[in-house]
C-alpha positions as CSV (number, residue, x, y, z in Angstrom):
1,X,15.3,3.0,14.8
2,X,14.7,6.4,13.1
3,X,14.7,4.7,9.7
4,X,11.8,2.4,10.7
5,X,8.3,4.0,10.3
6,X,5.1,2.4,11.6
7,X,1.6,3.5,10.5
8,X,-1.7,2.3,9.2
9,X,-3.5,1.9,5.9
10,X,-6.1,4.7,6.0
11,X,-7.1,7.2,8.5
12,X,-10.6,7.9,7.3
13,X,-12.3,4.4,7.4
14,X,-15.9,4.8,8.5
15,X,-15.6,2.1,11.2
16,X,-12.5,3.9,12.6
17,X,-14.5,7.1,12.9
18,X,-17.2,5.2,14.7
19,X,-14.7,3.5,17.1
20,X,-13.9,6.5,19.2
21,X,-10.2,6.5,18.4
22,X,-10.3,10.1,17.4
23,X,-11.0,12.7,20.1
24,X,-14.4,14.4,20.0
25,X,-12.9,17.7,18.8
26,X,-11.3,16.0,15.8
27,X,-14.5,16.5,13.9
28,X,-13.3,17.5,10.4
29,X,-11.0,15.8,7.8
30,X,-8.3,18.4,8.5
31,X,-8.4,17.8,12.3
32,X,-8.4,14.1,11.9
33,X,-5.4,14.0,9.7
34,X,-3.5,16.4,12.0
35,X,-4.4,14.2,15.0
36,X,-3.3,11.0,13.1
37,X,0.0,12.6,12.1
38,X,0.7,13.4,15.8
39,X,0.5,9.7,16.6
40,X,2.3,8.2,13.6
41,X,4.9,9.2,11.0
42,X,3.5,7.2,8.2
43,X,0.1,6.4,6.5
44,X,-1.0,4.5,3.4
45,X,-3.6,6.1,1.2
46,X,-5.8,3.3,-0.1
47,X,-8.6,5.4,-1.6
48,X,-6.4,6.0,-4.7
49,X,-6.8,2.3,-5.6
50,X,-10.5,2.9,-6.3
51,X,-10.5,6.5,-7.6
52,X,-7.5,8.4,-9.0
53,X,-6.1,11.1,-6.7
54,X,-6.3,14.8,-7.4
55,X,-3.6,17.4,-6.9
56,X,-5.8,19.5,-4.5
57,X,-6.0,16.6,-2.0
58,X,-2.2,16.2,-2.3
59,X,-1.7,19.9,-1.5
60,X,-4.0,19.6,1.5
61,X,-2.4,16.5,2.9
62,X,1.0,18.0,2.6
63,X,-0.1,21.2,4.3
64,X,-1.9,19.4,7.2
65,X,1.0,17.2,8.2
66,X,4.4,18.0,9.9
67,X,7.7,17.9,8.2
68,X,9.0,14.4,7.8
69,X,5.5,12.8,7.6
70,X,5.2,10.2,4.9
71,X,2.4,9.1,2.6
72,X,2.5,5.8,0.8
73,X,0.0,5.8,-2.0
74,X,-1.8,2.7,-3.4
75,X,-1.7,2.7,-7.2
76,X,-5.0,3.1,-9.1
77,X,-6.5,-0.4,-9.8
78,X,-6.3,0.1,-13.6
79,X,-2.5,0.5,-13.4
80,X,-2.1,-2.7,-11.4
81,X,-4.1,-4.7,-14.0
82,X,-7.1,-5.0,-11.7
83,X,-10.5,-4.0,-13.1
84,X,-11.5,-0.4,-12.4
85,X,-15.0,1.0,-12.3
86,X,-15.7,2.7,-15.6
87,X,-17.2,5.6,-13.6
88,X,-13.9,6.1,-11.7
89,X,-11.9,6.7,-14.9
90,X,-11.3,10.2,-16.0
91,X,-14.4,11.2,-17.9
92,X,-12.8,12.3,-21.1
93,X,-10.8,9.0,-21.3
94,X,-13.8,6.7,-20.9
95,X,-14.3,4.5,-24.0
96,X,-17.9,4.1,-25.3
97,X,-19.0,1.0,-23.5
98,X,-21.8,-0.4,-21.4
99,X,-19.2,-2.3,-19.2
100,X,-19.3,-1.4,-15.6
101,X,-15.6,-2.3,-15.2
102,X,-12.6,-1.8,-17.5
103,X,-9.1,-3.2,-17.7
104,X,-6.0,-1.5,-19.0
105,X,-6.2,-3.5,-22.2
106,X,-9.6,-1.9,-22.9
107,X,-7.9,1.5,-23.4
108,X,-5.9,2.6,-26.4
109,X,-2.2,3.5,-25.9
110,X,-2.8,7.3,-25.8
111,X,-5.4,6.9,-23.1
112,X,-3.2,4.6,-21.1
113,X,-0.4,7.2,-21.2
114,X,-2.9,9.9,-20.1
115,X,-4.0,7.8,-17.1
116,X,-0.4,7.4,-16.0
117,X,0.4,11.1,-16.5
118,X,-2.6,12.3,-14.5
119,X,-2.2,9.8,-11.7
120,X,1.4,10.6,-11.2
121,X,0.9,14.3,-11.7
122,X,-1.7,14.5,-9.0
123,X,0.9,13.3,-6.5
124,X,3.3,16.1,-7.4
125,X,2.5,18.3,-4.4
126,X,3.3,15.4,-2.0
127,X,6.6,14.7,-3.8
128,X,7.6,18.4,-3.9
129,X,6.9,18.6,-0.2
130,X,9.2,15.6,0.5
131,X,6.2,13.6,1.8
132,X,5.7,11.0,-0.9
133,X,7.0,7.6,0.2
134,X,6.3,4.7,-2.0
135,X,3.6,4.0,-4.7
136,X,2.3,0.6,-3.8
137,X,1.5,-1.7,-6.8
138,X,-0.5,-4.6,-5.4
139,X,-0.9,-7.0,-8.3
140,X,-3.9,-9.3,-8.7
141,X,-4.2,-13.0,-7.9
142,X,-3.9,-13.8,-11.7
143,X,-0.7,-11.9,-12.1
144,X,1.7,-14.8,-12.0
145,X,5.4,-15.1,-12.6
146,X,6.3,-14.9,-16.3
147,X,8.3,-12.8,-18.7
148,X,5.5,-10.5,-19.7
149,X,4.6,-9.6,-16.1
150,X,8.3,-9.0,-15.2
151,X,8.4,-6.6,-18.1
152,X,5.3,-4.9,-16.8
153,X,7.0,-4.4,-13.4
154,X,9.9,-2.7,-15.1
155,X,7.5,-0.6,-17.1
156,X,5.8,0.5,-13.8
157,X,9.2,1.5,-12.4
158,X,10.2,3.4,-15.5
159,X,6.9,5.2,-15.9
160,X,6.8,6.1,-12.2
161,X,10.3,7.6,-12.0
162,X,11.4,9.6,-10.1
163,X,8.8,8.3,-7.6
164,X,9.6,5.3,-5.5
165,X,7.6,2.1,-6.2
166,X,7.1,-1.1,-4.3
167,X,5.4,-4.3,-5.4
168,X,3.1,-6.7,-3.6
169,X,2.2,-10.1,-5.1
170,X,-1.0,-12.1,-4.6
171,X,-0.1,-15.0,-6.9
172,X,1.8,-17.8,-5.0
173,X,4.0,-18.5,-8.0
174,X,6.3,-15.6,-7.2
175,X,7.2,-16.9,-3.8
176,X,7.0,-20.6,-4.4
177,X,10.1,-22.6,-3.3
178,X,11.0,-23.1,-6.9
179,X,10.7,-19.4,-7.9
180,X,11.4,-17.4,-4.7
181,X,15.1,-16.8,-5.4
182,X,14.4,-16.0,-9.1
183,X,11.8,-13.4,-8.0
184,X,14.1,-11.8,-5.4
185,X,17.1,-11.8,-7.7
186,X,15.0,-10.1,-10.4
187,X,13.7,-7.4,-8.0
188,X,17.2,-6.8,-6.6
189,X,18.8,-6.5,-10.0
190,X,16.4,-3.6,-10.7
191,X,16.2,-2.2,-7.2
192,X,12.5,-2.7,-7.0
193,X,11.3,-3.0,-3.3
194,X,9.4,-6.2,-2.4
195,X,6.5,-5.8,-0.1
196,X,6.7,-8.5,2.7
197,X,3.2,-9.5,4.0
198,X,1.7,-11.2,7.0
199,X,-1.6,-12.7,5.8
200,X,-3.8,-15.7,6.0
201,X,-2.2,-18.8,4.4
202,X,-3.8,-21.6,2.4
203,X,-5.6,-19.4,-0.1
204,X,-5.0,-18.9,-3.8
205,X,-3.8,-15.4,-3.1
206,X,-1.7,-16.3,-0.1
207,X,2.0,-15.2,-0.1
208,X,4.2,-16.6,2.7
209,X,5.8,-14.1,5.1
210,X,9.1,-13.9,3.2
211,X,11.4,-11.1,4.6
212,X,13.7,-9.7,2.0
213,X,15.3,-6.3,1.1
214,X,15.4,-5.8,-2.7
215,X,15.8,-2.0,-2.9
216,X,16.4,1.1,-0.9
217,X,13.1,0.6,0.9
218,X,11.7,-2.4,2.8
219,X,7.9,-2.5,3.2
220,X,5.9,-4.9,5.5
221,X,2.1,-4.9,5.4
222,X,0.1,-6.7,8.1
223,X,-3.2,-8.0,6.7
224,X,-4.3,-10.0,9.8
225,X,-5.3,-13.7,10.0
226,X,-9.1,-13.6,9.5
227,X,-10.7,-16.9,8.7
228,X,-12.9,-15.0,6.3
229,X,-10.1,-14.0,3.9
230,X,-12.2,-14.7,0.8
231,X,-15.3,-12.8,2.0
232,X,-16.5,-9.9,-0.2
233,X,-16.9,-7.9,3.0
234,X,-13.7,-6.1,3.6
235,X,-14.3,-5.9,7.3
236,X,-14.6,-9.6,7.6
237,X,-11.4,-10.0,5.6
238,X,-9.3,-7.5,7.5
239,X,-11.1,-7.5,10.9
240,X,-8.4,-9.1,12.9
241,X,-6.8,-7.7,16.1
242,X,-3.2,-8.9,16.6
243,X,-2.3,-10.0,20.1
244,X,0.8,-8.4,21.7
245,X,2.5,-11.8,21.6
246,X,2.0,-12.0,17.8
247,X,3.5,-8.5,17.3
248,X,6.3,-9.2,19.7
249,X,7.4,-12.2,17.6
250,X,7.8,-9.8,14.6
251,X,10.0,-7.4,16.4
252,X,13.4,-9.1,15.7
253,X,12.4,-9.6,12.1
254,X,11.5,-5.9,11.6
255,X,14.6,-4.8,13.4
256,X,16.6,-7.0,11.0
257,X,15.0,-5.4,8.0
258,X,15.7,-2.0,9.4
259,X,19.4,-2.9,9.9
260,X,19.6,-4.0,6.2
261,X,17.5,-1.3,4.4
262,X,18.0,2.4,4.4
263,X,14.3,2.9,5.3
264,X,11.6,0.4,6.4
265,X,7.9,1.0,6.3
266,X,5.6,-1.1,8.5
267,X,1.8,-0.7,7.8
268,X,-1.1,-2.3,9.7
269,X,-3.8,-3.1,7.1
270,X,-6.2,-4.8,9.5
271,X,-8.5,-1.8,9.0
272,X,-11.6,-2.4,11.1
273,X,-12.6,0.0,13.8
274,X,-9.4,1.0,15.6
275,X,-7.7,-2.4,15.2
276,X,-4.9,-1.0,13.0
277,X,-4.2,2.0,15.1
278,X,-4.2,0.0,18.3
279,X,-1.8,-2.6,16.9
280,X,0.4,0.2,15.3
281,X,0.7,1.8,18.7
282,X,1.6,-1.5,20.4
283,X,4.1,-2.4,17.7
284,X,5.8,1.1,17.9
285,X,6.2,0.6,21.7
286,X,7.6,-2.9,21.3
287,X,10.1,-1.8,18.7
288,X,11.4,0.9,20.9
289,X,11.4,-1.0,24.2
């Protein structure tokens, strides 16, 4: 199962630091990352969704982790067609506006190109060190299946090359019974990895737990089953601790993906206190038993 990596989304969440999961002597960012990397071979960087990364952080992350460690990086919100805080945008690229949030459409083409160039360039040290896994493009709930959005996915893949990308949907149309095969065929034809999800069902943003390999990488993200999925409080949304029985039921499915895909990434995104780390440890054990 060497091609199946298990990790968590984030290693710096404030409630994780408060939970006691880190030993008392892991009292600096460097020591915490080194400790995390001793436990897991994979992590997802979520902070880059809110604020673009910088090359210095990439250099430090690469230096503080062992050979073979992998960072998946969540794409900056502007590039996934979510709104981004105006204050988070590169200062010299901010348009003159009183808006607190901006969309990609609010920038001219030159500025859009510059955002892409700087975002990708900042990840160069990770890529050069062989530690950059996938760029996660999680699209918003209003990003439904249509020709324009398919073209944008292909633009994302082209702009990001040679980096690997993966796509996660939050609009049910992509995985509806009528459109599911069309979506998977489209992704397979361009070798774009589909992100499988385990998440609460019955909401506008709910995607069923479809398992499919559409590229050289399979990605599964576990969001939990909180009954407060639409809460604005992220800890209410993701504060769900999986039982061992729930995880055990996933083991044959994850092994099946690993048999089909060259590499499989499994990420626990139930980031509240040490829930994700606890479940990632349990799942790793179950997969290797």
